OpenMM code with the backbone's topology and positions (N, CA, C; nanometers):
from openmm import Vec3, app, unit

residues = "GLU PHE VAL LEU SER ARG SER ARG THR GLY GLY ALA SER GLY MET ARG THR ILE ILE LYS SER VAL GLN ARG TYR LEU LEU THR PHE ALA GLN ALA GLU THR GLY GLN SER ILE PHE GLU LEU ALA VAL ILE VAL PRO ILE LEU PHE LEU VAL THR VAL GLY ILE PHE ASP ILE GLY ARG TYR SER TYR VAL ALA ILE VAL VAL GLU ASN SER ALA GLN THR GLY ALA GLN TYR GLY ALA GLN THR LEU ALA THR SER THR ASP TYR ALA GLY MET LYS ILE ALA ALA GLN ALA ASP ALA SER PRO ASP PRO THR GLY PHE THR ALA SER PRO SER PRO THR TRP CYS VAL CYS ALA ASN GLY SER ALA SER THR CYS LEU PRO THR ASP CYS SER THR SER TYR ARG LYS VAL TYR VAL GLU MET THR SER SER ALA THR VAL ASN SER LEU ILE LYS TYR PRO GLY ILE PRO GLN ALA LEU VAL ILE VAL LYS THR ALA VAL LEU GLN VAL PRO GLN".split()
positions = [
    Vec3(-4.5393, 1.1977, -8.3829),
    Vec3(-4.5087, 1.2955, -8.4828),
    Vec3(-4.6355, 1.3254, -8.5611),
    Vec3(-4.6522, 1.4492, -8.5912),
    Vec3(-4.7722, 1.4938, -8.6625),
    Vec3(-4.7397, 1.5057, -8.8109),
    Vec3(-4.8172, 1.4322, -8.8884),
    Vec3(-4.7974, 1.4374, -9.0337),
    Vec3(-4.9325, 1.4609, -9.0983),
    Vec3(-4.9403, 1.5606, -9.1778),
    Vec3(-5.0625, 1.5847, -9.2554),
    Vec3(-5.0511, 1.5062, -9.3849),
    Vec3(-5.1477, 1.4234, -9.4038),
    Vec3(-5.1459, 1.3478, -9.5298),
    Vec3(-5.2664, 1.3887, -9.6129),
    Vec3(-5.2492, 1.3862, -9.7353),
    Vec3(-5.3568, 1.4258, -9.8256),
    Vec3(-5.4312, 1.3002, -9.8705),
    Vec3(-5.5575, 1.3094, -9.8556),
    Vec3(-5.6395, 1.1961, -9.8962),
    Vec3(-5.6424, 1.1871, -10.0479),
    Vec3(-5.6417, 1.0658, -10.0975),
    Vec3(-5.6452, 1.0487, -10.2422),
    Vec3(-5.7792, 1.0895, -10.3004),
    Vec3(-5.8796, 1.0633, -10.2167),
    Vec3(-6.0122, 1.0954, -10.2686),
    Vec3(-6.0460, 1.2418, -10.2456),
    Vec3(-5.9804, 1.3064, -10.1491),
    Vec3(-6.0072, 1.4460, -10.1209),
    Vec3(-6.1432, 1.4619, -10.0595),
    Vec3(-6.1970, 1.5791, -10.0595),
    Vec3(-6.3304, 1.6040, -10.0100),
    Vec3(-6.3407, 1.5939, -9.8603),
    Vec3(-6.4626, 1.5538, -9.8135),
    Vec3(-6.4963, 1.5526, -9.6717),
    Vec3(-6.4186, 1.4475, -9.5949),
    Vec3(-6.3988, 1.3286, -9.6538),
    Vec3(-6.3272, 1.2243, -9.5792),
    Vec3(-6.1821, 1.2632, -9.5565),
    Vec3(-6.1218, 1.3327, -9.6493),
    Vec3(-5.9847, 1.3800, -9.6296),
    Vec3(-5.9767, 1.4834, -9.5183),
    Vec3(-6.0776, 1.5661, -9.5132),
    Vec3(-6.0811, 1.6676, -9.4078),
    Vec3(-6.0990, 1.6019, -9.2715),
    Vec3(-6.1843, 1.4960, -9.2645),
    Vec3(-6.2023, 1.4240, -9.1380),
    Vec3(-6.0729, 1.3599, -9.0928),
    Vec3(-5.9991, 1.3065, -9.1814),
    Vec3(-5.8708, 1.2447, -9.1483),
    Vec3(-5.7751, 1.3487, -9.0902),
    Vec3(-5.7733, 1.4638, -9.1511),
    Vec3(-5.6865, 1.5715, -9.1025),
    Vec3(-5.7324, 1.6162, -8.9637),
    Vec3(-5.8599, 1.6312, -8.9431),
    Vec3(-5.9129, 1.6750, -8.8132),
    Vec3(-5.8819, 1.5719, -8.7061),
    Vec3(-5.9008, 1.4435, -8.7354),
    Vec3(-5.8698, 1.3379, -8.6377),
    Vec3(-5.7209, 1.3360, -8.6056),
    Vec3(-5.6393, 1.3552, -8.7055),
    Vec3(-5.4947, 1.3565, -8.6846),
    Vec3(-5.4543, 1.4746, -8.5953),
    Vec3(-5.5126, 1.5906, -8.6196),
    Vec3(-5.4843, 1.7097, -8.5367),
    Vec3(-5.5352, 1.6880, -8.3949),
    Vec3(-5.6532, 1.6272, -8.3787),
    Vec3(-5.7071, 1.6010, -8.2446),
    Vec3(-5.6155, 1.5068, -8.1663),
    Vec3(-5.5677, 1.4000, -8.2322),
    Vec3(-5.4753, 1.3061, -8.1653),
    Vec3(-5.3470, 1.3776, -8.1233),
    Vec3(-5.2961, 1.4591, -8.2118),
    Vec3(-5.1733, 1.5324, -8.1813),
    Vec3(-5.1941, 1.6267, -8.0630),
    Vec3(-5.3024, 1.7022, -8.0626),
    Vec3(-5.3299, 1.7960, -7.9533),
    Vec3(-5.3536, 1.7233, -7.8220),
    Vec3(-5.4220, 1.6107, -7.8258),
    Vec3(-5.4462, 1.5328, -7.7043),
    Vec3(-5.3148, 1.4812, -7.6462),
    Vec3(-5.2297, 1.4285, -7.7300),
    Vec3(-5.0982, 1.3808, -7.6856),
    Vec3(-5.0166, 1.4969, -7.6285),
    Vec3(-5.0183, 1.6100, -7.6944),
    Vec3(-4.9444, 1.7273, -7.6484),
    Vec3(-4.9970, 1.7754, -7.5140),
    Vec3(-5.1276, 1.7780, -7.4961),
    Vec3(-5.1885, 1.8231, -7.3707),
    Vec3(-5.1519, 1.7298, -7.2558),
    Vec3(-5.1504, 1.6003, -7.2803),
    Vec3(-5.1137, 1.5052, -7.1747),
    Vec3(-4.9669, 1.5214, -7.1364),
    Vec3(-4.8812, 1.5455, -7.2318),
    Vec3(-4.7388, 1.5656, -7.2033),
    Vec3(-4.7185, 1.6932, -7.1220),
    Vec3(-4.7905, 1.7983, -7.1544),
    Vec3(-4.7800, 1.9244, -7.0806),
    Vec3(-4.8288, 1.9099, -6.9378),
    Vec3(-4.9338, 1.8319, -6.9148),
    Vec3(-4.9854, 1.8105, -6.7793),
    Vec3(-4.8816, 1.7409, -6.6941),
    Vec3(-4.8174, 1.6400, -6.7476),
    Vec3(-4.7136, 1.5690, -6.6729),
    Vec3(-4.5969, 1.6596, -6.6394),
    Vec3(-4.5597, 1.7435, -6.7314),
    Vec3(-4.4487, 1.8355, -6.7086),
    Vec3(-4.4861, 1.9382, -6.6028),
    Vec3(-4.6080, 1.9862, -6.6062),
    Vec3(-4.6533, 2.0841, -6.5068),
    Vec3(-4.6518, 2.0251, -6.3670),
    Vec3(-4.6963, 1.9000, -6.3540),
    Vec3(-4.6948, 1.8346, -6.2227),
    Vec3(-4.5509, 1.8189, -6.1734),
    Vec3(-4.4593, 1.7825, -6.2628),
    Vec3(-4.3188, 1.7692, -6.2253),
    Vec3(-4.2616, 1.9038, -6.1801),
    Vec3(-4.2901, 2.0094, -6.2561),
    Vec3(-4.2411, 2.1423, -6.2190),
    Vec3(-4.2967, 2.1855, -6.0837),
    Vec3(-4.4230, 2.1568, -6.0590),
    Vec3(-4.4841, 2.1901, -5.9310),
    Vec3(-4.4173, 2.1119, -5.8177),
    Vec3(-4.3896, 1.9851, -5.8415),
    Vec3(-4.3251, 1.9023, -5.7393),
    Vec3(-4.1844, 1.9512, -5.7073),
    Vec3(-4.1180, 2.0096, -5.8036),
    Vec3(-3.9830, 2.0612, -5.7808),
    Vec3(-3.9877, 2.1972, -5.7111),
    Vec3(-4.0782, 2.2842, -5.7509),
    Vec3(-4.0774, 2.4223, -5.7018),
    Vec3(-4.1405, 2.4384, -5.5641),
    Vec3(-4.2380, 2.3566, -5.5266),
    Vec3(-4.3063, 2.3727, -5.3971),
    Vec3(-4.2096, 2.3586, -5.2796),
    Vec3(-4.1233, 2.2560, -5.2731),
    Vec3(-4.0294, 2.2490, -5.1598),
    Vec3(-3.9319, 2.3678, -5.1556),
    Vec3(-3.8922, 2.4144, -5.2729),
    Vec3(-3.8009, 2.5297, -5.2766),
    Vec3(-3.8708, 2.6543, -5.2230),
    Vec3(-3.9941, 2.6756, -5.2658),
    Vec3(-4.0697, 2.7908, -5.2150),
    Vec3(-4.0941, 2.7798, -5.0647),
    Vec3(-4.1181, 2.6599, -5.0165),
    Vec3(-4.1373, 2.6386, -4.8720),
    Vec3(-4.0109, 2.6765, -4.7959),
    Vec3(-3.8937, 2.6300, -4.8428),
    Vec3(-3.7675, 2.6626, -4.7751),
    Vec3(-3.7396, 2.8127, -4.7779),
    Vec3(-3.7673, 2.8766, -4.8889),
    Vec3(-3.7459, 3.0218, -4.8983),
    Vec3(-3.8386, 3.0955, -4.8017),
    Vec3(-3.9643, 3.0542, -4.7935),
    Vec3(-4.0601, 3.1186, -4.7026),
    Vec3(-4.0185, 3.1014, -4.5575),
    Vec3(-3.9823, 2.9804, -4.5190),
    Vec3(-3.9387, 2.9559, -4.3811),
    Vec3(-3.8090, 3.0317, -4.3532),
    Vec3(-3.7198, 3.0378, -4.4503),
    Vec3(-3.5948, 3.1127, -4.4325),
    Vec3(-3.6192, 3.2608, -4.4105),
    Vec3(-3.7104, 3.3182, -4.4845),
    Vec3(-3.7443, 3.4603, -4.4666),
    Vec3(-3.8059, 3.4830, -4.3286),
    Vec3(-3.8904, 3.3911, -4.2869),
    Vec3(-3.9518, 3.4009, -4.1548),
    Vec3(-3.8455, 3.3925, -4.0452),
    Vec3(-3.7483, 3.3012, -4.0596),
    Vec3(-3.6397, 3.2889, -3.9618),
    Vec3(-3.5533, 3.4150, -3.9571),
    Vec3(-3.5238, 3.4722, -4.0718),
    Vec3(-3.4441, 3.5956, -4.0745),
    Vec3(-3.5193, 3.7087, -4.0049),
    Vec3(-3.6497, 3.7153, -4.0264),
    Vec3(-3.7312, 3.8162, -3.9580),
    Vec3(-3.7298, 3.7988, -3.8071),
    Vec3(-3.7421, 3.6739, -3.7601),
    Vec3(-3.7385, 3.6471, -3.6157),
    Vec3(-3.6020, 3.6838, -3.5593),
    Vec3(-3.4946, 3.6477, -3.6286),
    Vec3(-3.3597, 3.6795, -3.5828),
    Vec3(-3.3409, 3.8313, -3.5742),
    Vec3(-3.3859, 3.9026, -3.6749),
    Vec3(-3.3729, 4.0489, -3.6743),
    Vec3(-3.4521, 4.1112, -3.5602),
    Vec3(-3.5740, 4.0635, -3.5384),
    Vec3(-3.6580, 4.1164, -3.4305),
    Vec3(-3.5909, 4.0969, -3.2950),
    Vec3(-3.5407, 3.9768, -3.2687),
    Vec3(-3.4765, 3.9502, -3.1395),
    Vec3(-3.3493, 4.0332, -3.1256),
    Vec3(-3.2741, 4.0517, -3.2334),
    Vec3(-3.1529, 4.1342, -3.2271),
    Vec3(-3.1869, 4.2785, -3.1902),
    Vec3(-3.2956, 4.3309, -3.2450),
    Vec3(-3.3378, 4.4672, -3.2121),
    Vec3(-3.3814, 4.4758, -3.0665),
    Vec3(-3.4584, 4.3772, -3.0199),
    Vec3(-3.5046, 4.3768, -2.8802),
    Vec3(-3.3852, 4.3708, -2.7851),
    Vec3(-3.2879, 4.2859, -2.8139),
    Vec3(-3.1705, 4.2715, -2.7262),
    Vec3(-3.0882, 4.3999, -2.7253),
    Vec3(-3.0687, 4.4591, -2.8416),
    Vec3(-2.9908, 4.5833, -2.8468),
    Vec3(-3.0614, 4.6970, -2.7731),
    Vec3(-3.1929, 4.7096, -2.7927),
    Vec3(-3.2669, 4.8156, -2.7238),
    Vec3(-3.2671, 4.7955, -2.5732),
    Vec3(-3.2762, 4.6713, -2.5275),
    Vec3(-3.2768, 4.6471, -2.3830),
    Vec3(-3.1411, 4.6797, -2.3212),
    Vec3(-3.0336, 4.6481, -2.3906),
    Vec3(-2.9001, 4.6842, -2.3397),
    Vec3(-2.8860, 4.8365, -2.3322),
    Vec3(-2.9346, 4.9046, -2.4340),
    Vec3(-2.9277, 5.0510, -2.4347),
    Vec3(-3.0120, 5.1113, -2.3220),
    Vec3(-3.1303, 5.0549, -2.2975),
    Vec3(-3.2187, 5.1063, -2.1916),
    Vec3(-3.1554, 5.0874, -2.0543),
    Vec3(-3.0964, 4.9700, -2.0308),
    Vec3(-3.0296, 4.9457, -1.9022),
    Vec3(-2.9132, 5.0411, -1.8805),
    Vec3(-2.8360, 5.0657, -1.9869),
    Vec3(-2.7233, 5.1589, -1.9755),
    Vec3(-2.7727, 5.3022, -1.9555),
    Vec3(-2.8810, 5.3395, -2.0212),
    Vec3(-2.9361, 5.4751, -2.0025),
    Vec3(-2.9837, 5.4963, -1.8601),
    Vec3(-3.0441, 5.3920, -1.8012),
    Vec3(-3.0862, 5.4033, -1.6609),
    Vec3(-2.9640, 5.4277, -1.5723),
    Vec3(-2.8583, 5.3516, -1.5941),
    Vec3(-2.7384, 5.3661, -1.5119),
    Vec3(-2.6640, 5.4958, -1.5351),
    Vec3(-2.6750, 5.5529, -1.6535),
    Vec3(-2.6001, 5.6746, -1.6872),
    Vec3(-2.6708, 5.8027, -1.6448),
    Vec3(-2.7829, 5.7939, -1.5736),
    Vec3(-2.8548, 5.9150, -1.5337),
    Vec3(-2.7743, 6.0004, -1.4373),
    Vec3(-2.7243, 5.9386, -1.3306),
    Vec3(-2.6481, 6.0100, -1.2269),
    Vec3(-2.5404, 5.9173, -1.1737),
    Vec3(-2.4539, 5.9711, -1.0890),
    Vec3(-2.3532, 5.8858, -1.0243),
    Vec3(-2.4189, 5.7839, -0.9313),
    Vec3(-2.5318, 5.8205, -0.8711),
    Vec3(-2.6013, 5.7274, -0.7816),
    Vec3(-2.6584, 5.6089, -0.8593),
    Vec3(-2.7181, 5.6340, -0.9768),
    Vec3(-2.7762, 5.5230, -1.0538),
    Vec3(-2.6694, 5.4421, -1.1273),
    Vec3(-2.5475, 5.4964, -1.1391),
    Vec3(-2.4421, 5.4225, -1.2097),
    Vec3(-2.3991, 5.2974, -1.1324),
    Vec3(-2.4297, 5.2916, -1.0051),
    Vec3(-2.3977, 5.1714, -0.9263),
    Vec3(-2.5235, 5.0937, -0.8861),
    Vec3(-2.6388, 5.1327, -0.9388),
    Vec3(-2.7641, 5.0613, -0.9111),
    Vec3(-2.7795, 4.9501, -1.0148),
    Vec3(-2.7039, 4.8422, -0.9967),
    Vec3(-2.7025, 4.7333, -1.0944),
    Vec3(-2.8367, 4.6615, -1.1021),
    Vec3(-2.9059, 4.6492, -0.9908),
    Vec3(-3.0381, 4.5861, -0.9921),
    Vec3(-3.1364, 4.6708, -1.0733),
    Vec3(-3.1314, 4.8017, -1.0582),
    Vec3(-3.2190, 4.8909, -1.1348),
    Vec3(-3.1883, 4.8863, -1.2838),
    Vec3(-3.0589, 4.8767, -1.3192),
    Vec3(-3.0202, 4.8658, -1.4600),
    Vec3(-3.0752, 4.7364, -1.5212),
    Vec3(-3.0662, 4.6285, -1.4451),
    Vec3(-3.1145, 4.4990, -1.4929),
    Vec3(-3.2668, 4.5003, -1.5089),
    Vec3(-3.3363, 4.5593, -1.4126),
    Vec3(-3.4828, 4.5682, -1.4199),
    Vec3(-3.5252, 4.6521, -1.5402),
    Vec3(-3.4545, 4.7626, -1.5656),
    Vec3(-3.4878, 4.8485, -1.6804),
    Vec3(-3.4676, 4.7727, -1.8117),
    Vec3(-3.3609, 4.6968, -1.8208),
    Vec3(-3.3345, 4.6196, -1.9428),
    Vec3(-3.4398, 4.5104, -1.9632),
    Vec3(-3.4754, 4.4412, -1.8548),
    Vec3(-3.5757, 4.3345, -1.8652),
    Vec3(-3.7135, 4.3915, -1.8995),
    Vec3(-3.7459, 4.5067, -1.8446),
    Vec3(-3.8752, 4.5685, -1.8748),
    Vec3(-3.8823, 4.6100, -2.0216),
    Vec3(-3.7708, 4.6558, -2.0769),
    Vec3(-3.7685, 4.6964, -2.2166),
    Vec3(-3.7826, 4.5766, -2.3101),
    Vec3(-3.7344, 4.4601, -2.2673),
    Vec3(-3.7387, 4.3403, -2.3518),
    Vec3(-3.8669, 4.2605, -2.3330),
    Vec3(-3.9601, 4.3105, -2.2528),
    Vec3(-4.0821, 4.2348, -2.2232),
    Vec3(-4.1736, 4.2318, -2.3442),
    Vec3(-4.2313, 4.1208, -2.3857),
    Vec3(-4.2102, 3.9873, -2.3309),
    Vec3(-4.0724, 3.9348, -2.3709),
    Vec3(-4.0053, 3.8738, -2.2754),
    Vec3(-3.8669, 3.8306, -2.2951),
    Vec3(-3.8542, 3.7290, -2.4078),
    Vec3(-3.7543, 3.7487, -2.4960),
    Vec3(-3.7241, 3.6444, -2.5937),
    Vec3(-3.6680, 3.5205, -2.5218),
    Vec3(-3.6598, 3.4095, -2.5917),
    Vec3(-3.6092, 3.2849, -2.5331),
    Vec3(-3.4678, 3.3041, -2.4797),
    Vec3(-3.4466, 3.2625, -2.3570),
    Vec3(-3.3130, 3.2678, -2.2979),
    Vec3(-3.2596, 3.4079, -2.2778),
    Vec3(-3.3448, 3.5060, -2.2564),
    Vec3(-3.3010, 3.6450, -2.2408),
    Vec3(-3.2291, 3.6638, -2.1082),
    Vec3(-3.1147, 3.7299, -2.1118),
    Vec3(-3.0428, 3.7679, -1.9903),
    Vec3(-2.9953, 3.9124, -2.0053),
    Vec3(-2.9922, 3.9813, -1.8932),
    Vec3(-2.9410, 4.1178, -1.8878),
    Vec3(-2.8448, 4.1253, -1.7709),
    Vec3(-2.7222, 4.1682, -1.7982),
    Vec3(-2.6234, 4.1743, -1.6899),
    Vec3(-2.5401, 4.3017, -1.7002),
    Vec3(-2.5541, 4.3876, -1.5997),
    Vec3(-2.4716, 4.5088, -1.5973),
    Vec3(-2.3303, 4.4753, -1.5520),
    Vec3(-2.2338, 4.5422, -1.6102),
    Vec3(-2.0948, 4.5276, -1.5672),
    Vec3(-2.0651, 4.6347, -1.4635),
    Vec3(-1.9670, 4.6097, -1.3777),
    Vec3(-1.9319, 4.7134, -1.2788),
    Vec3(-1.8916, 4.8438, -1.3471),
    Vec3(-1.9270, 4.9542, -1.2837),
    Vec3(-1.8922, 5.0860, -1.3347),
    Vec3(-1.7407, 5.0984, -1.3423),
    Vec3(-1.6908, 5.1625, -1.4458),
    Vec3(-1.5474, 5.1830, -1.4589),
    Vec3(-1.5184, 5.3271, -1.4949),
    Vec3(-1.3984, 5.3703, -1.4637),
    Vec3(-1.3618, 5.5118, -1.4777),
    Vec3(-1.2247, 5.5273, -1.5419),
    Vec3(-1.2047, 5.6426, -1.6035),
    Vec3(-1.0733, 5.6860, -1.6516),
    Vec3(-1.0644, 5.8357, -1.6257),
    Vec3(-0.9439, 5.8830, -1.6156),
    Vec3(-0.9250, 6.0276, -1.6031),
    Vec3(-0.9324, 6.0893, -1.7423),
    Vec3(-0.9728, 6.2135, -1.7502),
    Vec3(-0.9876, 6.2821, -1.8783),
    Vec3(-0.8545, 6.2934, -1.9520),
    Vec3(-0.7437, 6.2946, -1.8796),
    Vec3(-0.6125, 6.3025, -1.9438),
    Vec3(-0.5616, 6.1649, -1.9878),
    Vec3(-0.6415, 6.0589, -1.9668),
    Vec3(-0.6061, 5.9246, -2.0129),
    Vec3(-0.5445, 5.8356, -1.9076),
    Vec3(-0.5165, 5.8872, -1.7894),
    Vec3(-0.4572, 5.8034, -1.6851),
    Vec3(-0.5644, 5.7175, -1.6183),
    Vec3(-0.5199, 5.6144, -1.5489),
    Vec3(-0.6117, 5.5199, -1.4860),
    Vec3(-0.6816, 5.5822, -1.3651),
    Vec3(-0.7978, 5.5268, -1.3333),
    Vec3(-0.8748, 5.5753, -1.2203),
    Vec3(-0.9434, 5.4576, -1.1533),
    Vec3(-0.9565, 5.4660, -1.0208),
    Vec3(-1.0287, 5.3627, -0.9452),
    Vec3(-1.1699, 5.4087, -0.9123),
    Vec3(-1.2141, 5.5150, -0.9753),
    Vec3(-1.3473, 5.5744, -0.9606),
    Vec3(-1.3639, 5.6532, -0.8299),
    Vec3(-1.2572, 5.6799, -0.7602),
    Vec3(-1.2650, 5.7688, -0.6441),
    Vec3(-1.2583, 5.9130, -0.6939),
    Vec3(-1.3321, 6.0031, -0.6301),
    Vec3(-1.3319, 6.1428, -0.6757),
    Vec3(-1.1941, 6.2079, -0.6710),
    Vec3(-1.1021, 6.1560, -0.5910),
    Vec3(-0.9694, 6.2166, -0.5761),
    Vec3(-0.8664, 6.1571, -0.6708),
    Vec3(-0.9050, 6.0635, -0.7566),
    Vec3(-0.8090, 5.9962, -0.8455),
    Vec3(-0.7473, 6.0897, -0.9485),
    Vec3(-0.8224, 6.1786, -1.0035),
    Vec3(-0.7768, 6.2601, -1.1153),
    Vec3(-0.7488, 6.4020, -1.0663),
    Vec3(-0.6284, 6.4235, -1.0137),
    Vec3(-0.5967, 6.5543, -0.9547),
    Vec3(-0.5727, 6.6603, -1.0621),
    Vec3(-0.5177, 6.6236, -1.1781),
    Vec3(-0.4883, 6.7226, -1.2823),
    Vec3(-0.5990, 6.7334, -1.3870),
    Vec3(-0.6999, 6.6485, -1.3770),
    Vec3(-0.8134, 6.6548, -1.4713),
    Vec3(-0.9379, 6.6040, -1.3981),
    Vec3(-1.0371, 6.5671, -1.4695),
    Vec3(-1.1587, 6.5146, -1.4077),
    Vec3(-1.1765, 6.3686, -1.4489),
    Vec3(-1.2583, 6.2970, -1.3739),
    Vec3(-1.2803, 6.1552, -1.4059),
    Vec3(-1.4019, 6.1403, -1.4969),
    Vec3(-1.3940, 6.0387, -1.5800),
    Vec3(-1.5056, 6.0006, -1.6659),
    Vec3(-1.5571, 5.8659, -1.6157),
    Vec3(-1.6860, 5.8635, -1.5828),
    Vec3(-1.7476, 5.7421, -1.5293),
    Vec3(-1.8324, 5.6789, -1.6406),
    Vec3(-1.8172, 5.5481, -1.6576),
    Vec3(-1.8900, 5.4760, -1.7622),
    Vec3(-1.9707, 5.3613, -1.7021),
    Vec3(-2.0881, 5.3375, -1.7615),
    Vec3(-2.1684, 5.2209, -1.7270),
    Vec3(-2.1758, 5.1321, -1.8508),
    Vec3(-2.1870, 5.0020, -1.8248),
    Vec3(-2.1914, 4.9056, -1.9337),
    Vec3(-2.3003, 4.8031, -1.9059),
    Vec3(-2.3798, 4.7746, -2.0065),
    Vec3(-2.4893, 4.6780, -1.9939),
    Vec3(-2.4816, 4.5803, -2.1091),
    Vec3(-2.4881, 4.4507, -2.0778),
    Vec3(-2.4862, 4.3466, -2.1798),
    Vec3(-2.6152, 4.2668, -2.1717),
    Vec3(-2.6811, 4.2511, -2.2857),
    Vec3(-2.8028, 4.1704, -2.2950),
    Vec3(-2.7800, 4.0620, -2.3990),
    Vec3(-2.8461, 3.9479, -2.3782),
    Vec3(-2.8345, 3.8392, -2.4754),
    Vec3(-2.9632, 3.7589, -2.4800),
    Vec3(-2.9836, 3.6888, -2.5911),
    Vec3(-3.0997, 3.6011, -2.6093),
    Vec3(-3.0629, 3.4959, -2.7124),
    Vec3(-3.1383, 3.3872, -2.7130),
    Vec3(-3.1153, 3.2774, -2.8060),
    Vec3(-3.2318, 3.2689, -2.9041),
    Vec3(-3.1991, 3.2524, -3.0316),
    Vec3(-3.3008, 3.2340, -3.1354),
    Vec3(-3.2810, 3.0956, -3.1956),
    Vec3(-3.3857, 3.0131, -3.1921),
    Vec3(-3.3812, 2.8808, -3.2540),
    Vec3(-3.4504, 2.8878, -3.3886),
    Vec3(-3.3816, 2.8403, -3.4931),
    Vec3(-3.4430, 2.8414, -3.6260),
    Vec3(-3.5514, 2.7351, -3.6339),
    Vec3(-3.6461, 2.7553, -3.7237),
    Vec3(-3.7583, 2.6634, -3.7370),
    Vec3(-3.7159, 2.5293, -3.7967),
    Vec3(-3.6186, 2.5327, -3.8873),
    Vec3(-3.5667, 2.4082, -3.9444),
    Vec3(-3.4147, 2.4132, -3.9424),
    Vec3(-3.3524, 2.2978, -3.9593),
    Vec3(-3.2061, 2.2892, -3.9580),
    Vec3(-3.1536, 2.3230, -4.0971),
    Vec3(-3.0705, 2.4274, -4.1060),
    Vec3(-3.0081, 2.4657, -4.2317),
    Vec3(-2.8659, 2.4112, -4.2336),
    Vec3(-2.8202, 2.3586, -4.3447),
    Vec3(-2.6834, 2.3060, -4.3510),
    Vec3(-2.5813, 2.4178, -4.3282),
    Vec3(-2.4877, 2.3932, -4.2386),
    Vec3(-2.3804, 2.4889, -4.2122),
    Vec3(-2.4160, 2.6016, -4.1173),
    Vec3(-2.5394, 2.6074, -4.0698),
    Vec3(-2.5813, 2.7132, -3.9769),
    Vec3(-2.6302, 2.6459, -3.8493),
    Vec3(-2.5815, 2.6892, -3.7321),
    Vec3(-2.6284, 2.6272, -3.6075),
    Vec3(-2.7785, 2.6484, -3.5868),
    Vec3(-2.8417, 2.5498, -3.5243),
    Vec3(-2.9871, 2.5568, -3.4992),
    Vec3(-3.0197, 2.6718, -3.4041),
    Vec3(-2.9363, 2.6924, -3.3011),
    Vec3(-2.9588, 2.7994, -3.2033),
    Vec3(-2.8518, 2.9074, -3.2222),
    Vec3(-2.8966, 3.0305, -3.2421),
    Vec3(-2.8057, 3.1441, -3.2555),
    Vec3(-2.8207, 3.2332, -3.1329),
    Vec3(-2.7068, 3.2678, -3.0716),
    Vec3(-2.7075, 3.3533, -2.9535),
    Vec3(-2.6733, 3.4953, -2.9975),
    Vec3(-2.7585, 3.5889, -2.9582),
    Vec3(-2.7377, 3.7299, -2.9909),
    Vec3(-2.6932, 3.8006, -2.8646),
    Vec3(-2.5794, 3.8690, -2.8700),
    Vec3(-2.5258, 3.9412, -2.7549),
    Vec3(-2.4994, 4.0854, -2.7977),
    Vec3(-2.5531, 4.1789, -2.7219),
    Vec3(-2.5331, 4.3219, -2.7492),
    Vec3(-2.4871, 4.3914, -2.6214),
    Vec3(-2.3959, 4.4855, -2.6356),
    Vec3(-2.3434, 4.5594, -2.5222),
    Vec3(-2.3560, 4.7086, -2.5495),
    Vec3(-2.3995, 4.7830, -2.4479),
    Vec3(-2.4104, 4.9282, -2.4591),
    Vec3(-2.3239, 4.9911, -2.3500),
    Vec3(-2.2446, 5.0912, -2.3875),
    Vec3(-2.1595, 5.1642, -2.2932),
    Vec3(-2.1948, 5.3121, -2.3041),
    Vec3(-2.2228, 5.3746, -2.1901),
    Vec3(-2.2549, 5.5171, -2.1870),
    Vec3(-2.1744, 5.5871, -2.0774),
    Vec3(-2.1409, 5.7134, -2.1026),
    Vec3(-2.0710, 5.7940, -2.0022),
    Vec3(-2.1741, 5.8617, -1.9129),
    Vec3(-2.1448, 5.8607, -1.7819),
    Vec3(-2.2333, 5.9246, -1.6838),
    Vec3(-2.2011, 6.0731, -1.6812),
    Vec3(-2.3002, 6.1601, -1.7060),
    Vec3(-2.2728, 6.3042, -1.7008),
    Vec3(-2.2472, 6.3486, -1.5570),
    Vec3(-2.1588, 6.4450, -1.5414),
    Vec3(-2.1252, 6.4939, -1.4063),
    Vec3(-2.1375, 6.6433, -1.3982),
] * unit.nanometer
topology = app.Topology()
chain = topology.addChain("A")
for resn in residues:
    res = topology.addResidue(resn, chain)
    for name in ("N", "CA", "C"):
        topology.addAtom(name, app.Element.getBySymbol(name[0]), res)
């Protein structure tokens, strides 16, 4: 506790006493502040580290999600060019893989078999003669997926997240 006391004799010696008392008080205060600053730094550094790594993980997850979605769309666009390419499953897969290059971890691209419906809503087996009262609609479907592993283990969130995207397009006729 800082107490200013008045010297009985006054003058220079009283002033020295006051100055020494203020110096002791300031020195004690400065040492207490240094300890508190070190404690605050010790508390905040791990929190800032977790926030930084978390932001980095979210960025990686978003990037892989965009790559997977674009590759599924590219594979479906290749298949939707014509009726001939709608059954070229190998070409659809190659187009999707080329779009995702360099491949994210565990990347897969798998086209689904072409499927059809009649324009009036009735079922179709994709034969040109199926829809006698209307026309057939031919669709291609491409599914891409990849796995993203987080840099650290977060409570309640799996270490590996699988991203799956599917694109469906109608083949123009």
